[in-house]
C-alpha positions in Angstrom: 62.4 2.5 35.6 60.0 0.0 37.2 59.1 0.3 40.8 59.1 -2.7 43.1 57.3 -3.0 46.5 58.0 -5.1 49.5 54.3 -6.0 49.8 53.6 -9.7 49.3 51.0 -10.4 46.6 49.4 -13.3 48.4 49.6 -12.6 52.2 48.3 -15.3 54.5 48.0 -15.5 58.2 51.3 -16.1 59.9 52.6 -16.7 63.4 55.7 -14.6 62.6 54.8 -12.1 59.9 57.2 -9.6 58.4 56.4 -5.9 58.5 55.5 -6.0 54.8 53.1 -8.9 55.5 51.5 -7.0 58.4 50.9 -4.0 56.2 49.5 -6.1 53.4 47.2 -7.9 55.8 46.0 -4.7 57.3 45.2 -3.5 53.7 42.9 -6.4 53.1 39.1 -6.0 53.7 37.9 -7.9 56.7 35.9 -10.4 54.6 39.0 -11.3 52.7 41.0 -11.8 55.9 38.3 -14.1 57.1 38.3 -16.0 53.8 42.0 -16.5 54.0 41.8 -17.8 57.6 39.1 -20.2 56.4 41.4 -21.3 53.5 44.3 -21.8 55.9 42.3 -23.9 58.3 41.1 -26.2 55.5 44.7 -27.4 55.0 45.3 -31.0 56.2 48.1 -29.9 58.5 45.5 -27.9 60.5 43.5 -31.0 61.2 46.3 -33.3 62.5 46.4 -34.1 66.1 49.7 -34.4 68.0 50.9 -35.4 71.4 53.7 -32.8 71.3 53.4 -30.1 73.8 53.5 -26.4 72.7 57.1 -26.2 74.2 58.2 -29.2 72.1 56.7 -27.7 69.0 58.4 -24.4 69.6 61.8 -26.0 70.3 61.5 -28.0 67.0 60.6 -24.9 65.1 63.6 -23.0 66.6 65.8 -25.9 65.7 64.7 -25.8 62.0 65.2 -22.0 61.9 68.7 -22.4 63.3 69.5 -25.1 60.8 68.5 -22.9 57.9 70.7 -20.1 59.1 73.7 -22.3 59.4 73.0 -24.5 56.4 
């Protein structure tokens, strides 16, 4: 019988990580954590300016989550 784990194979920084993601992140060496942060910040979305306030961004994210739960 094969064993499965809840650990993600390619964990990246997250604003809302699962317990499995937290454990997988903690298992990474510090230099790998830094490399993954650098990779994440190279993404075009991390270099886009917005006039939205943090509260507006949070409200929009909550709306998307609610839509996924009900859709």
